[in-house]
N, C-alpha and C positions, 0 to 999 in steps of 0.2 A: 781316825785313820787307822786301817787295818794293819796288823803286824807285817804282812807281806809287803804292803806299800811303804811302811816305815823302813823295813829292812832294805828294800829296793832303793829307796831315797837315800838312805844313810850310805849304802855300799857305793851307789852312783856318784854321790857327792865326794866320797873318800876318793874314788878313781879319778874324777875330774879334776879334783884339787892336786892330786899327785901328778897327774898328766900336765896340768897348767904350771906346775911349780918351776920348770926350767924351760924358758922360751926357746932354747936351743933344740928341744925335742920336738916342738910344735910349730916353730917360727913365730915371730911376733905377731902376726895377724891373727892366727888361730889362738895363740896364748891370751891376747887381749879379749877377743870375742867370748872365748870359753870362760874367762873370768867375769865378763859381764853377764853371761847367760847363767852362770852359777848363783848369782846374787838371789834370784827368786826362789830356788830350792833351799838355799841356806836359811832365808827367812821363814819358809815353811817349816824346816827342821826346828828352828829356834822357837817358833810358836807351838808346834806339836809337843815340844819337850818343856815348855814353859811351866806347866803345872808341876811336873817332877821337879824342876829347879827350885821352884818355890817352896816345895815340901822340904827340900834339902836346906834351903836358906832358913826356913822357920825352925828346923831342928838343928841348925849349925852348931849352937852352943850346948845343946842338950845331949847330943850324941856322944857316946864314949868312943866308939870306933873311929879310926882316923880316915877310912876310906871315903865316906860321904864328904868330908871336909877337903880332902885332896881332890876329889872329883869336882867340887865347886870351885876351888882355887884354879884347878887346871881349865875348867870350862870358862871362868871369867877371864883368865889370861889368854885362853884362845879366842874369845870374843874380842878382846882389845887388840890383839895381833891380827886378826882377820879384818876388823875395821880399818886398821892402820895400813895394812897390805892393800886393802881395796882403795882407800882415799889416796894413798901415794901412788897406787897404779894409775889412777885417773891423772895424776900430777906429771906423770911420765909418759902417759899414752901418746902413741904416734898414729895408730890406726884408727882406734875407736874415736879419738877426738877429731881426727880428720874427717871421718864420716859425718860428724856433726858441724863440720865447717870450722873447727877450732884448731889452730896451730899451736902446738906445745913445744917449748924449748925447755927440755928438762934440766933443772938445776941439780947439781951433784948431791945436794942434801937430800932431795927426793929420791934420786937414785940409790943412795945408800939406805935410806929409811925404808925403801920398798924392798931392797935386798935382804936387809936384816929382818924386817917383819915377815917376810916370805919364809926365810929360815926358821924363825920362831913359830910361825903358823904350822908349818910342816912338823916340826918336832913336837908341839903340843898336840896336833892332831893325831900323831902316832901314839902318844901317851893317852889321849881321849880314846882312841881306838882300843887300846890295851885295857883301859879301865872298864870298857863296856864289852870286852870280848866275850864274857860269859853270856850276856843277853844276846850278842850276835850269834854265837854258836847255838844257843836254846832256840832262837828264832828259826834259824836255818834248819835245825833238827825238826822242829815242829811243822815247819812248812814242807819239808821234803817227804812227810808222811811216816807211817809206822816202819820200823826197821824189820826186814825180813827175818824170819826164824833162822835161816841159814847164817846170816851175818851175826846174829846174836850168839849163835854157836861157836863162833870164833873166840870169844870170851870163855876161857875154862869154867867159870862159875856158871855161866849161862849154858854152856855145853852139858854141864852136869845136871842142870835143871830140866833141860830138853830131854835128856837121856831118861831122867826119872819121871817125866811128865809133870814136873813141878815149876814150870815157867810162869812165875807170878811175880807181881811187884809187891814186895814186902810192905806191910802197913805197920805203923808204929803207934803206940798208945801215947798219951801226953808226956809221960816221964821217961820213956825209953831212949830218946835221943840225948 
C-alpha cells in the first residue's frame, strides 16, 4: 500500500471515528451505519500495519527505549477497546439490527459498556495519533512535494543559505551525529 493511500486511510479512519463518537452529532442511524462501514477500513489498517506490530512485539523485551513498548501497549489497548465498542454497539443497535430484521432491547450493561469503551477508544485513538504524529507529518510533507525556496527562506538559517547560494542538505559521516 502506498504512503499516500495509508495516510488517507488513517486520516479518514480518524475523522470517521471522531464523527461517530457522539451519536448526537450524527443521529443514531448515521452513527450506527458509519460504525458498520468503518469496520472494513479498520481491518485493512490492522493488516497493513501487522508486520510493523510484529516487529515491535519481537523486539519488545530487547528495546531499551520506552516508546515502542508504550506504542505496543496503546495499540493493544486500542484494539481491545475498539472490539468492545463494536460488539457492544451491535448489542445496543437499533437501526442496523432492524435493517437485518432483528429487534434489540438494549440492556443497561451493554449501554454502559458501549459508552465506556467508546470513551476509551477515542482517548486511546488520540494517544495513538500523537505517538504516530511524526510519521503523519513526514508522510504529509513527502506527499505535498518539495517546499518552494520562498517558503524555505522564511526560516532564518535557510534564508542565509539562500542568500549565500548554499541551500543544501548537510550530510553527516558515521561519527558526526
